[in-house]
N, CA, C and O of each residue as an XYZ file, in Angstrom:
524
protein
N       0.803     -1.174     -0.019
C       0.004      0.020      0.004
C       0.856      1.262      0.014
O       0.544      2.222     -0.691
N       1.932      1.279      0.795
C       2.764      2.439      0.801
C       3.349      2.804     -0.513
O       3.507      3.982     -0.833
N       3.681      1.779     -1.299
C       4.217      2.023     -2.623
C       3.204      2.630     -3.571
O       3.552      3.452     -4.419
N       1.964      2.230     -3.431
C       0.907      2.808     -4.305
C       0.703      4.287     -3.962
O       0.244      5.036     -4.824
N       1.015      4.732     -2.774
C       0.867      6.124     -2.440
C       1.856      6.970     -3.274
O       1.570      8.122     -3.602
N       3.026      6.381     -3.612
C       3.978      7.084     -4.462
C       3.329      7.434     -5.822
O       3.426      8.560     -6.309
N       2.682      6.443     -6.396
C       2.007      6.681     -7.693
C       0.927      7.739     -7.554
O       0.771      8.574     -8.445
N       0.185      7.727     -6.472
C      -0.901      8.680     -6.228
C      -0.295     10.049     -6.048
O      -0.826     11.021     -6.586
N       0.825     10.171     -5.295
C       1.458     11.457     -5.098
C       1.946     12.001     -6.473
O       1.747     13.180     -6.766
N       2.564     11.176     -7.287
C       3.030     11.664     -8.584
C       1.918     12.098     -9.444
O       2.031     13.137    -10.094
N       0.794     11.343     -9.499
C      -0.362     11.727    -10.366
C      -0.966     13.005     -9.834
O      -1.290     13.889    -10.627
N      -1.138     13.153     -8.511
C      -1.759     14.344     -7.938
C      -0.882     15.563     -8.262
O      -1.376     16.640     -8.597
N       0.411     15.355     -8.152
C       1.373     16.413     -8.449
C       1.223     16.860     -9.919
O       1.211     18.053    -10.222
N       1.112     15.899    -10.791
C       0.999     16.189    -12.257
C      -0.308     16.885    -12.594
O      -0.346     17.720    -13.498
N      -1.393     16.553    -11.876
C      -2.702     17.113    -12.159
C      -3.002     18.392    -11.420
O      -3.631     19.301    -11.963
N      -2.544     18.466    -10.151
C      -2.944     19.578     -9.290
C      -1.828     20.398     -8.702
O      -2.084     21.365     -7.984
N      -0.562     20.026     -8.994
C       0.546     20.839     -8.563
C       1.024     20.611     -7.158
O       1.891     21.357     -6.704
N       0.526     19.636     -6.438
C       1.005     19.249     -5.128
C       0.815     17.740     -4.892
O       0.001     17.086     -5.544
N       1.586     17.224     -3.951
C       1.400     15.840     -3.593
C       0.300     15.696     -2.561
O      -0.086     16.667     -1.909
N      -0.188     14.516     -2.422
C      -1.219     14.256     -1.338
C      -0.588     14.286      0.059
O      -1.122     14.887      0.992
N       0.532     13.636      0.166
C       1.201     13.460      1.461
C       1.954     14.720      1.942
O       2.124     14.944      3.140
N       2.390     15.515      0.981
C       3.173     16.731      1.274
C       4.469     16.298      2.016
O       5.003     17.041      2.839
N       4.925     15.149      1.717
C       6.188     14.648      2.337
C       7.146     14.195      1.242
O       6.706     13.676      0.216
N       8.442     14.381      1.443
C       9.384     13.968      0.408
C       9.560     12.480      0.363
O       9.247     11.776      1.323
N      10.078     11.982     -0.787
C      10.419     10.625     -0.962
C      11.936     10.503     -1.077
O      12.619     11.367     -1.625
N      12.423      9.407     -0.543
C      13.868      9.130     -0.558
C      14.096      7.941     -1.519
O      13.339      6.971     -1.505
N      15.118      8.031     -2.325
C      15.463      6.958     -3.244
C      16.162      5.861     -2.408
O      17.304      6.018     -1.976
N      15.457      4.787     -2.206
C      15.984      3.607     -1.514
C      16.387      2.598     -2.585
O      15.988      2.751     -3.739
N      17.168      1.565     -2.238
C      17.657      0.605     -3.260
C      16.555     -0.073     -4.049
O      16.742     -0.334     -5.237
N      15.396     -0.375     -3.433
C      14.380     -1.074     -4.134
C      13.279     -0.175     -4.765
O      12.681     -0.535     -5.778
N      13.036      0.962     -4.160
C      11.946      1.829     -4.625
C      11.975      3.179     -3.840
O      12.726      3.342     -2.879
N      11.161      4.091     -4.275
C      10.990      5.334     -3.506
C      10.388      5.011     -2.146
O       9.573      4.098     -2.018
N      10.794      5.765     -1.134
C      10.280      5.542      0.208
C       9.802      6.881      0.780
O      10.552      7.855      0.842
N       8.531      6.896      1.195
C       7.914      8.086      1.778
C       8.562      8.372      3.140
O       8.449      7.589      4.084
N       9.249      9.533      3.204
C      10.042      9.874      4.434
C       9.139      9.881      5.675
O       9.563      9.441      6.743
N       7.912     10.371      5.547
C       7.000     10.491      6.669
C       6.453      9.097      7.114
O       5.877      8.983      8.196
N       6.632      8.063      6.294
C       6.054      6.766      6.588
C       6.494      6.237      7.937
O       5.687      5.637      8.647
N       7.721      6.436      8.307
C       8.226      5.889      9.591
C       7.466      6.521     10.760
O       7.360      5.909     11.823
N       6.941      7.720     10.583
C       6.217      8.363     11.679
C       4.803      7.808     11.824
O       4.258      7.808     12.927
N       4.203      7.338     10.742
C       2.825      6.980     10.739
C       2.519      5.476     10.698
O       1.429      5.036     11.066
N       3.483      4.725     10.251
C       3.220      3.276     10.035
C       4.233      2.422     10.750
O       5.385      2.817     10.931
N       3.799      1.257     11.152
C       4.679      0.232     11.657
C       4.468     -0.967     10.743
O       3.339     -1.358     10.444
N       5.551     -1.518     10.324
C       5.454     -2.681      9.387
C       5.809     -3.979     10.130
O       6.778     -4.035     10.887
N       5.006     -5.004      9.895
C       5.269     -6.314     10.407
C       5.734     -7.185      9.265
O       4.923     -7.602      8.438
N       7.013     -7.468      9.201
C       7.556     -8.284      8.083
C       7.027     -9.702      8.161
O       6.789    -10.306      7.115
N       6.827    -10.273      9.356
C       6.380    -11.647      9.532
C       5.022    -11.815      8.908
O       4.808    -12.778      8.171
N       4.110    -10.933      9.168
C       2.729    -11.073      8.738
C       2.453    -10.223      7.526
O       1.353    -10.278      6.976
N       3.433     -9.427      7.086
C       3.242     -8.500      5.944
C       2.012     -7.611      6.135
O       1.180     -7.466      5.239
N       1.924     -7.025      7.324
C       0.822     -6.138      7.659
C       1.344     -4.734      7.912
O       2.514     -4.535      8.239
N       0.455     -3.773      7.753
C       0.757     -2.397      8.076
C      -0.121     -1.951      9.255
O      -1.331     -2.179      9.252
N       0.472     -1.339     10.226
C      -0.279     -0.833     11.347
C      -0.157      0.668     11.406
O       0.943      1.197     11.249
N      -1.258      1.379     11.628
C      -1.165      2.816     11.763
C      -0.872      3.125     13.234
O      -1.533      2.599     14.129
N       0.109      3.968     13.471
C       0.463      4.352     14.815
C      -0.551      5.315     15.453
O      -0.636      5.442     16.674
N      -1.315      5.987     14.581
C      -2.317      6.921     15.014
C      -3.582      6.673     14.128
O      -3.484      6.133     13.026
N      -4.752      7.081     14.642
C      -5.950      6.959     13.821
C      -5.770      7.736     12.499
O      -5.133      8.789     12.487
N      -6.311      7.235     11.421
C      -6.258      7.931     10.158
C      -7.452      8.875     10.062
O      -8.601      8.451     10.188
N      -7.168     10.168      9.836
C      -8.217     11.117      9.708
C      -8.529     11.366      8.234
O      -7.847     12.140      7.561
N      -9.572     10.696      7.749
C      -9.912     10.822      6.351
C     -10.498     12.180      6.002
O     -10.569     12.542      4.828
N     -10.911     12.921      6.995
C     -11.450     14.255      6.745
C     -10.418     15.244      6.287
O     -10.760     16.299      5.753
N      -9.170     14.926      6.484
C      -8.096     15.864      6.039
C      -7.771     15.677      4.593
O      -6.947     16.432      4.077
N      -8.356     14.719      3.883
C      -8.161     14.493      2.476
C      -9.127     15.353      1.679
O     -10.310     15.454      2.004
N      -8.616     15.950      0.662
C      -9.467     16.764     -0.256
C     -10.217     15.879     -1.228
O      -9.951     14.680     -1.308
N     -11.155     16.455     -1.973
C     -11.851     15.735     -3.006
C     -10.819     15.204     -4.043
O     -10.903     14.048     -4.458
N      -9.873     16.032     -4.445
C      -8.904     15.645     -5.455
C      -7.993     14.544     -4.855
O      -7.585     13.640     -5.584
N      -7.672     14.599     -3.572
C      -6.854     13.536     -2.956
C      -7.582     12.195     -3.099
O      -7.000     11.200     -3.530
N      -8.823     12.193     -2.741
C      -9.637     10.937     -2.752
C      -9.817     10.423     -4.176
O      -9.756      9.219     -4.423
N     -10.042     11.354     -5.115
C     -10.170     10.995     -6.536
C      -8.918     10.276     -7.008
O      -8.997      9.188     -7.578
N      -7.781     10.877     -6.774
C      -6.523     10.269     -7.235
C      -6.182      8.988     -6.498
O      -5.700      8.041     -7.120
N      -6.414      8.924     -5.204
C      -6.200      7.648     -4.437
C      -7.071      6.558     -4.999
O      -6.580      5.450     -5.216
N      -8.323      6.809     -5.242
C      -9.264      5.802     -5.796
C      -8.805      5.345     -7.191
O      -8.816      4.153     -7.495
N      -8.406      6.300     -8.026
C      -7.919      5.983     -9.368
C      -6.650      5.094     -9.304
O      -6.514      4.108    -10.028
N      -5.760      5.484     -8.426
C      -4.488      4.764     -8.310
C      -4.688      3.347     -7.757
O      -4.098      2.396     -8.271
N      -5.494      3.204     -6.741
C      -5.772      1.897     -6.208
C      -6.408      0.980     -7.272
O      -6.039     -0.188     -7.390
N      -7.342      1.508     -8.022
C      -7.985      0.705     -9.079
C      -6.948      0.292    -10.161
O      -6.963     -0.824    -10.681
N      -6.075      1.231    -10.458
C      -5.090      0.948    -11.504
C      -4.057     -0.100    -11.139
O      -3.659     -0.920    -11.967
N      -3.621     -0.058     -9.862
C      -2.489     -0.897     -9.457
C      -2.843     -2.156     -8.590
O      -1.988     -3.005     -8.340
N      -4.098     -2.241     -8.154
C      -4.424     -3.276     -7.203
C      -4.312     -4.720     -7.771
O      -4.108     -5.678     -7.024
N      -4.447     -4.840     -9.075
C      -4.377     -6.193     -9.683
C      -2.985     -6.572    -10.145
O      -2.736     -7.711    -10.543
N      -2.074     -5.603    -10.088
C      -0.669     -5.917    -10.523
C       0.060     -6.758     -9.512
O      -0.173     -6.617     -8.311
N       0.894     -7.587     -9.941
C       1.751     -8.391     -9.026
C       2.724     -7.423     -8.327
O       2.946     -6.296     -8.770
N       3.287     -7.915     -7.224
C       4.270     -7.095     -6.490
C       5.480     -6.845     -7.374
O       6.075     -5.770     -7.317
N       5.853     -7.830     -8.194
C       7.008     -7.666     -9.081
C       6.814     -6.549    -10.071
O       7.732     -5.766    -10.319
N       5.588     -6.463    -10.659
C       5.312     -5.424    -11.660
C       5.204     -4.037    -10.969
O       5.562     -3.021    -11.564
N       4.730     -4.008     -9.765
C       4.671     -2.717     -9.032
C       6.103     -2.222     -8.757
O       6.390     -1.036     -8.919
N       6.988     -3.123     -8.346
C       8.344     -2.709     -8.093
C       9.049     -2.222     -9.337
O       9.855     -1.294     -9.271
N       8.762     -2.826    -10.455
C       9.329     -2.347    -11.768
C       8.791     -0.952    -12.031
O       9.566     -0.056    -12.366
N       7.510     -0.744    -11.892
C       6.888      0.586    -12.169
C       7.408      1.659    -11.222
O       7.510      2.818    -11.622
N       7.741      1.314     -9.974
C       8.256      2.272     -9.017
C       9.630      2.800     -9.409
O      10.022      3.892     -8.996
N      10.338      2.048    -10.182
C      11.665      2.479    -10.566
C      11.614      3.363    -11.809
O      12.202      3.063    -12.848
N      10.892      4.452    -11.655
C      10.627      5.364    -12.770
C      11.872      6.289    -12.932
O      12.873      6.139    -12.232
N      11.765      7.226    -13.862
C      12.868      8.129    -14.176
C      13.267      8.958    -12.955
O      14.449      9.216    -12.727
N      12.284      9.366    -12.188
C      12.573     10.230    -10.994
C      13.442      9.459    -10.032
O      14.444      9.978     -9.541
N      13.059      8.191     -9.750
C      13.857      7.340     -8.842
C      15.213      7.048     -9.449
O      16.225      7.105     -8.750
N      15.256      6.733    -10.748
C      16.505      6.310    -11.388
C      17.531      7.391    -11.380
O      18.711      7.069    -11.244
N      17.189      8.663    -11.514
C      18.177      9.699    -11.579
C      18.593     10.271    -10.247
O      19.465     11.138    -10.178
N      17.959      9.777     -9.163
C      18.254     10.268     -7.805
C      19.278      9.310     -7.128
O      19.080      8.095     -7.113
N      20.348      9.869     -6.584
C      21.309      9.035     -5.858
C      20.616      8.356     -4.638
O      19.733      8.939     -4.009
N      21.034      7.142     -4.335
C      20.478      6.410     -3.208
C      20.563      7.252     -1.901
O      21.598      7.847     -1.601
N      19.529      7.280     -1.195
C      19.473      7.977      0.109
C      19.143      9.478     -0.018
O      19.002     10.165      0.994
N      19.023      9.977     -1.238
C      18.689     11.390     -1.447
C      17.192     11.584     -1.717
O      16.481     10.654     -2.096
N      16.746     12.815     -1.508
C      15.323     13.143     -1.801
C      15.106     13.137     -3.337
O      15.935     13.630     -4.102
N      13.993     12.576     -3.738
C      13.606     12.623     -5.133
C      12.992     13.973     -5.425
O      12.112     14.431     -4.697
N      13.447     14.607     -6.478
C      13.005     15.976     -6.775
C      11.527     15.990     -7.190
O      11.065     15.143     -7.954
N      10.824     16.956     -6.671
C       9.394     17.119     -6.944
C       9.166     17.249     -8.429
O       8.253     16.620     -8.962
N       9.948     18.028     -9.101
C       9.779     18.227    -10.532
C       9.967     16.951    -11.327
O       9.267     16.700    -12.309
N      10.940     16.136    -10.879
C      11.169     14.825    -11.524
C       9.993     13.886    -11.315
O       9.672     13.090    -12.198
N       9.324     13.972    -10.115
C       8.187     13.153     -9.890
C       7.007     13.551    -10.805
O       6.275     12.701    -11.313
N       6.855     14.872    -10.993
C       5.797     15.372    -11.889
C       6.059     14.914    -13.351
O       5.146     14.512    -14.072
N       7.333     14.995    -13.743
C       7.676     14.594    -15.063
C       7.416     13.091    -15.305
O       6.988     12.674    -16.381
N       7.699     12.295    -14.239
C       7.523     10.860    -14.400
C       6.000     10.519    -14.517
O       5.631      9.477    -15.058
N       5.151     11.408    -14.004
C       3.695     11.212    -14.143
C       3.169     11.917    -15.314
O       1.954     12.079    -15.435
N       4.031     12.360    -16.213
C       3.687     12.996    -17.465
C       2.872     14.313    -17.322
O       1.911     14.569    -18.048
N       3.318     15.118    -16.349
C       2.696     16.446    -16.155
C       2.859     17.232    -17.473
O       3.833     17.086    -18.212
N       1.865     18.052    -17.708
C       1.938     18.903    -18.886
C       2.902     20.075    -18.643
O       3.195     20.420    -17.499
N       3.388     20.677    -19.731
C       4.415     21.718    -19.616
C       3.921     22.893    -18.729
O       4.700     23.415    -17.932
N       2.684     23.301    -18.850
C       2.206     24.434    -18.022
C       2.212     24.046    -16.537
O       2.483     24.894    -15.687
N       1.918     22.781    -16.212
C       1.952     22.356    -14.826
C       3.378     22.302    -14.314
O       3.641     22.660    -13.166
N       4.311     21.852    -15.163
C       5.719     21.838    -14.750
C       6.182     23.303    -14.470
O       6.920     23.558    -13.518
N       5.735     24.235    -15.313
C       6.059     25.632    -15.088
C       5.485     26.150    -13.765
O       6.140     26.864    -13.006
N       4.211     25.750    -13.526
C       3.538     26.166    -12.229
C       4.316     25.591    -11.042
O       4.592     26.322    -10.091
N       4.670     24.327    -11.067
C       5.377     23.672     -9.993
C       6.741     24.393     -9.805
O       7.142     24.672     -8.676
N       7.436     24.687    -10.909
C       8.731     25.334    -10.817
C       8.579     26.706    -10.125
O       9.389     27.045     -9.263
N       7.568     27.488    -10.487
C       7.314     28.773     -9.859
C       6.935     28.622     -8.392
O       7.387     29.400     -7.551
N       6.124     27.645     -8.085
C       5.656     27.393     -6.753
C       6.870     27.000     -5.830
O       6.919     27.391     -4.664
N       7.815     26.241     -6.373
C       8.993     25.841     -5.614
C       9.853     27.013     -5.210
O      10.577     26.937     -4.218
N       9.789     28.099     -5.962
C      10.596     29.271     -5.653
C      10.129     29.906     -4.324
O      10.925     30.464     -3.569
N       8.802     29.799     -4.067
C       8.263     30.432     -2.859
C       8.014     29.441     -1.760
O       8.019     29.825     -0.590
N       7.789     28.150     -2.083
C       7.495     27.158     -1.110
C       8.384     25.972     -1.354
O       7.947     25.034     -2.020
N       9.609     25.945     -0.860
C      10.513     24.808     -1.058
C       9.855     23.560     -0.476
O       9.198     23.658      0.560
N      10.009     22.366     -1.114
C       9.309     21.187     -0.681
C       9.778     20.622      0.652
O       8.994     19.973      1.345
N      11.026     20.847      1.030
C      11.507     20.183      2.232
C      12.283     21.238      3.027
O      12.804     20.941      4.102
């Protein structure tokens, strides 16, 4: 599930100029990793389960957040774990050195953001640095 959030963040960024999570991703050896995930989730490797450390407040999600999350879940839920891992290794992840933050603009490009949206994001980054 955490990996699918990366796809949702990229899509939301490409469509609306911001990510859903508002948290940076780090290029890890296998895939992008949501930096804030360690604060909100506990992973059980034995049972392959995710536990939320705090209650999830769905009211903090916007209409566009929910729209993109629903779209992304429908798109990726039937893919095998192997195919999801391949898809996660997009251009944004590939060009980022291991352990470094993945650039917001690269995430938008990997989600095929239109040129005007890339310009908007670039301008927005001048006033509101992502991290």
